[in-house]
C-alpha positions in Angstrom: 72.3 73.2 2.3 69.4 73.2 0.0 66.2 71.7 1.1 63.1 70.2 -0.6 59.6 69.3 0.5 59.1 66.6 3.0 57.8 63.1 2.4 55.4 62.7 -0.5 51.8 62.6 0.6 50.5 59.6 -1.3 53.4 57.2 -0.5 53.2 58.2 3.2 49.4 57.6 3.3 50.0 54.2 1.8 52.7 53.4 4.3 55.3 52.8 1.6 58.3 52.8 3.8 56.8 50.5 6.4 55.8 47.9 3.7 59.2 48.1 2.1 60.9 47.6 5.5 58.8 44.5 6.2 59.8 43.0 2.8 63.5 43.8 3.1 63.8 42.4 6.7 61.5 39.4 6.0 59.2 40.4 8.8 55.9 39.9 6.9 55.4 36.6 8.8 56.0 38.4 12.1 53.4 41.0 11.2 50.9 38.2 10.4 51.7 36.5 13.7 51.3 39.7 15.8 48.1 40.5 14.0 46.6 37.1 14.5 47.6 37.1 18.1 46.0 40.5 18.7 42.9 39.5 16.8 42.5 36.3 18.9 42.9 38.3 22.1 40.2 40.8 20.8 37.8 38.0 20.1 38.2 36.6 23.6 38.1 40.0 25.4 35.2 41.2 23.4 33.1 38.1 23.9 32.9 37.2 20.2 34.7 33.9 20.8 33.5 31.7 23.7 35.6 28.5 24.1 34.0 25.6 26.0 33.5 21.9 25.3 30.2 21.8 23.5 30.4 18.5 21.7 28.5 17.7 18.5 29.3 18.9 15.0 29.8 22.3 13.4 27.0 24.6 12.2 27.0 28.0 10.6 24.1 30.5 10.9 23.8 33.8 9.0 21.8 36.5 10.8 20.4 39.1 8.4 18.8 41.5 10.9 17.3 42.0 14.3 13.8 42.4 13.1 13.5 45.7 14.9 15.8 47.8 12.7 18.1 48.5 15.6 21.9 48.0 15.7 22.0 47.9 11.9 25.8 47.8 11.8 25.9 44.3 13.3 24.2 42.7 10.3 24.6 40.6 8.3 26.4 38.6 11.0 27.7 35.0 11.1 27.5 32.7 14.1 29.6 29.5 14.1 28.7 26.7 16.5 31.4 24.0 17.0 32.6 21.3 19.4 35.0 23.9 20.7 32.4 26.7 21.5 30.7 29.6 19.7 32.2 32.3 17.4 30.0 35.3 16.7 31.1 37.7 13.8 29.0 40.9 13.6 29.4 42.7 10.4 31.1 46.1 11.1 32.6 45.0 14.4 34.5 42.2 12.6 35.7 44.5 9.8 37.0 47.0 12.4 38.6 44.3 14.5 40.5 42.9 11.4 41.7 46.4 10.4 42.9 47.1 13.9 44.6 43.7 14.2 46.4 44.2 10.9 47.6 47.6 11.9 48.8 46.4 15.3 50.6 43.5 13.7 52.4 45.7 11.2 53.4 48.2 14.0 54.6 45.5 16.3 56.7 43.8 13.5 58.3 47.1 12.6 59.1 47.7 16.3 60.6 44.3 16.6 62.9 44.9 13.6 64.0 48.2 14.9 64.7 46.9 18.4 67.0 44.3 16.9 68.8 47.1 15.0 69.2 49.2 18.1 70.3 46.3 20.4 72.5 44.6 17.8 73.7 47.2 15.4 75.8 46.3 12.4 79.2 48.0 11.8 77.5 50.2 9.2 74.8 51.2 11.6 77.5 52.3 14.2 79.3 54.3 11.6 76.1 56.1 10.6 75.3 56.9 14.2 78.7 58.3 14.9 78.6 60.3 11.7 75.3 61.9 12.8 76.1 62.4 16.4 73.9 62.7 19.5 72.9 66.3 18.7 70.7 65.2 15.8 68.0 63.8 18.1 68.4 60.2 16.9 67.8 58.5 20.2 64.5 60.0 21.2 63.2 59.7 17.7 64.1 56.1 17.5 62.4 55.4 20.8 59.3 57.0 19.4 59.7 55.0 16.2 59.8 51.8 18.2 56.7 52.7 20.3 54.4 54.5 17.8 52.3 52.0 16.0 52.9 49.2 18.4 52.6 49.3 22.2 50.9 52.7 22.2 48.6 51.5 19.5 47.5 48.4 21.4 46.8 50.6 24.5 44.8 53.2 22.6 42.8 50.6 20.7 41.9 48.6 23.9 38.2 48.3 24.7 39.0 49.4 28.3 39.4 52.9 27.0 35.7 53.3 26.3 35.3 55.8 29.1 38.2 57.9 27.9 36.9 57.9 24.3 33.5 58.9 25.6 34.9 61.9 27.5 37.0 63.0 24.6 34.0 62.8 22.3 31.6 64.7 24.6 29.2 61.8 25.1 28.6 59.1 27.7 30.0 55.6 28.1 26.5 54.1 28.0 25.8 55.8 24.7 29.0 54.4 23.2 28.3 50.9 24.4 24.8 51.2 22.9 26.3 52.5 19.6 29.5 50.4 19.6 30.1 51.0 15.9 31.7 54.3 17.0 34.3 52.4 19.0 35.4 50.6 15.9 35.7 53.8 13.9 37.7 55.4 16.7 40.0 52.4 17.0 40.7 52.3 13.2 41.4 56.0 13.1 43.8 55.9 16.1 45.7 52.9 14.7 46.0 54.4 11.2 47.3 57.7 12.6 49.8 55.9 14.8 51.1 53.9 11.7 51.3 57.1 9.7 53.5 58.6 12.5 55.7 55.6 12.4 55.9 55.9 8.6 57.1 59.5 8.8 59.6 58.7 11.4 60.9 55.8 9.5 61.2 58.0 6.4 63.4 60.5 8.3 65.4 58.3 10.7 65.4 54.9 9.0 68.3 55.8 6.7 70.5 56.4 9.7 70.2 52.7 10.7 70.2 51.4 7.2 66.6 50.3 7.3 65.3 52.7 4.6 65.8 51.9 1.0 68.2 54.3 -0.6 69.4 54.9 -4.1 71.3 57.3 -6.2 68.2 59.2 -7.2 66.7 59.5 -3.7 67.5 62.5 -1.4 69.1 62.0 1.9 67.3 63.4 5.0 69.3 65.0 7.8 67.4 64.9 11.1 67.0 68.2 12.9 69.1 68.9 16.0 67.7 68.0 19.4 67.2 71.4 21.1 64.5 73.4 22.8 62.9 74.3 19.5 62.7 70.6 18.5 61.1 69.7 21.8 58.5 72.5 21.6 57.8 71.7 17.9 57.4 68.0 18.6 55.0 68.6 21.5 53.0 71.0 19.3 52.8 68.5 16.4 51.8 65.7 18.7 49.0 67.6 20.5 47.8 69.1 17.3 47.5 65.7 15.7 45.7 64.2 18.7 43.4 67.2 19.0 42.6 67.2 15.3 41.8 63.5 15.3 39.6 63.7 18.4 37.8 66.7 16.9 37.1 64.8 13.7 35.8 61.8 15.7 33.4 64.1 17.6 31.4 64.3 14.4 30.8 60.5 14.5 29.9 60.8 18.2 27.2 63.3 17.3 25.8 60.7 14.9 25.0 58.5 17.8 22.4 61.1 19.0 21.6 63.0 15.8 20.8 60.9 12.7 22.6 62.2 9.6 19.6 61.4 7.4 17.3 63.8 9.3 19.9 66.4 10.4 19.3 70.1 9.5 21.6 72.3 7.5 23.1 73.8 10.6 24.2 70.4 11.8 25.9 69.6 8.5 27.7 72.9 8.5 28.9 72.0 12.0 30.1 68.5 10.9 31.6 69.3 7.5 33.1 72.8 8.2 33.6 73.2 11.9 34.7 69.6 12.5 36.1 68.0 9.4 37.7 71.1 7.7 39.4 72.3 10.9 40.5 68.7 11.8 41.9 68.1 8.3 43.9 71.3 8.3 45.2 70.6 11.8 46.1 67.0 11.2 47.7 67.8 7.8 49.8 70.5 9.4 50.9 68.1 12.2 51.9 65.2 9.9 53.1 67.3 6.8 54.1 70.8 8.1 56.3 71.7 5.2 53.8 70.8 2.6 51.0 72.4 4.5 52.9 75.6 4.7 53.5 75.6 1.0 49.7 75.2 0.5 48.9 78.1 2.8 51.5 80.2 1.0 50.0 79.4 -2.4 46.6 80.5 -1.1 48.0 83.8 0.1 48.2 85.4 -3.3 45.4 86.8 -5.5 41.8 85.7 -5.3 42.9 82.5 -3.4 43.0 84.7 -0.3 39.3 84.3 -0.1 39.9 80.6 0.8 42.2 81.7 3.7 39.5 84.1 4.8 37.0 81.2 4.8 39.4 79.1 6.9 39.7 82.0 9.4 35.9 82.5 9.5 35.2 78.8 10.2 37.9 78.8 13.0 36.4 81.9 14.5 33.0 80.3 14.5 34.3 77.6 16.7 35.9 80.0 19.2 33.8 83.2 19.4 30.3 83.8 20.5 27.5 83.1 18.0 24.0 84.7 18.3 21.2 82.6 19.6 19.3 82.0 16.3 22.5 80.7 14.6 23.7 78.7 17.6 20.4 77.1 18.0 20.6 75.7 14.4 23.2 73.2 15.5 26.5 75.1 15.2 29.0 74.5 18.0 31.3 77.0 19.6 33.5 77.3 22.7 32.0 80.6 23.9 28.5 79.2 23.8 29.6 76.3 26.0 31.2 78.6 28.4 27.9 80.5 28.7 26.1 77.2 29.3 28.5 76.2 32.1 27.8 79.4 34.0 24.1 78.8 33.8 22.8 80.9 30.9 20.2 79.7 28.5 20.0 79.4 24.7 18.5 82.9 24.5 22.0 84.2 25.2 23.6 81.8 22.7 24.5 79.1 25.2 25.3 75.7 23.8 24.9 72.4 25.8 28.3 70.9 26.8 27.1 67.3 26.9 27.8 64.7 29.5 31.4 65.8 30.2 32.2 68.1 33.1 35.1 69.1 35.3 38.7 68.6 34.3 37.9 66.3 31.3 35.8 69.1 29.9 38.5 71.7 30.3 41.0 69.4 28.7 38.6 68.8 25.8 38.1 72.5 25.3 41.9 73.1 25.2 42.8 70.1 23.1 39.9 70.0 20.6 38.5 73.5 20.5 41.3 76.0 21.2 44.3 74.2 19.7 43.1 73.1 16.2 40.9 76.2 15.6 43.4 78.6 17.0 46.2 77.1 14.9 44.1 77.3 11.7 43.2 80.9 12.6 46.8 82.0 13.0 47.9 80.0 10.0 45.3 81.8 7.8 46.5 85.2 9.0 50.3 84.6 9.4 51.4 81.2 8.0 55.1 81.7 8.8 54.4 82.3 12.5 52.0 79.4 12.8 54.3 76.9 11.1 57.6 78.1 12.6 57.6 75.8 15.6 56.5 72.8 13.5 59.3 73.3 11.0 61.9 73.0 13.7 61.2 69.3 13.7 61.4 68.8 9.9 64.4 67.0 8.5 66.8 68.9 6.2 66.9 67.3 2.8 70.1 67.0 0.7 69.2 66.7 -3.0 70.1 63.6 -4.9 73.4 63.7 -6.9 73.0 64.9 -10.5 74.3 62.0 -12.6 75.0 64.4 -15.5 77.4 66.6 -13.4 78.8 63.9 -11.2 82.6 63.3 -11.2 83.6 60.6 -13.6 85.0 57.4 -12.2 88.3 57.6 -14.2 89.7 61.1 -14.9 92.2 61.4 -17.8 95.5 63.1 -16.9 96.0 66.6 -18.2 98.4 66.8 -21.1 101.7 68.4 -20.0 102.2 70.4 -23.2 100.8 71.1 -26.6 103.2 68.7 -28.2 102.9 65.9 -25.7 102.5 62.4 -27.1 99.9 59.9 -25.9 102.7 57.9 -24.3 103.9 60.8 -22.2 100.3 61.6 -21.2 99.9 58.1 -19.8 103.1 58.4 -17.9 105.1 56.0 -20.0 108.7 56.7 -20.9 109.0 58.3 -24.3 110.9 60.9 -26.3 108.0 63.2 -26.8 108.6 67.0 -26.5 106.6 67.1 -23.3 108.4 64.2 -21.7 110.7 64.8 -18.7 113.3 62.7 -20.4 113.3 64.9 -23.4 114.1 67.8 -21.3 
């Protein structure tokens, strides 16, 4: 069966399927309800809303700055005093909280709608499920579709995960509490990535339950079979996405200790190439493996091979040893951190490992250093081998029917003979030469 590229990039990034599903199922109000509920809980848990009987009237105060230039991301802030208590709305913290609440509300509403479909399927839904069969992997994918962007999102975005975020970013909890703007950036990134995963699953599996808009001009996606290759590919895509996102967020964690305005060229090479380039390639391959493979194939011909060589060089710079003068300029690499752990100094090219040690450090090395950079290195050298496991999880696409070659609704009957009359062609009794009665 012919296939075509996976979900379009721009509609997926804009969560087109999720927004259409909410409109068709009339769950927009549910998304608003879940979002407001989560936002209220965030205000209370974060200490931004303090409810107590204060009495008196209502007053609003706008705070433009601290006077010391510190914690610039909190200003301008708004403080509301009322008979019910105090509401404090710092600038960036409020923006991040609203974005996270909106994402959680959307994910929970979609999950609620899908749970209703799974628990109380319509006759059409049952027919679709029987037609596909258990071998397609519908059940595990639908379980993931229900959880991604909802329950997992609320857990990942909870403030109680500050210590985990600190270890994954290579910094300390105290540093993140002091620079709490990073927590907002991390929460927004995690929620958006979870919703993107929900969008892609809804694109592939939503049609099986009738929750995806379909039309004569839209292709039909056939989910891949649930086998060992699917499981291995799904695990690789998941860990590659998580590792790439955390590797990207590590750049913002560096900004809490190294101001971008005064950073050297080495630090900017580290942030833009070693972190963001590798993270973008890894995350793009995890979410859009078929389209990413097409891009790597296109770069494998002619002068464009220099781009692949640059990708491989950047990936190698993250993994292999870098001489001391270059490593001391701000570049990061796994081999240098290994030398630092065994006690060598910067003369040997050792790189500080930060505040993380023990098992969290080993997990960070594997998830953020080895996996994204190793994948990009293999993809630059042999794209087919690198993307093979990922493509085992990609849906097969049946092209949309061609209206010009489609079978007509009414087919005229073939004339029985060269001298047949219109009446005999229509099956009516007549005396034409082609009529059975004439014979």
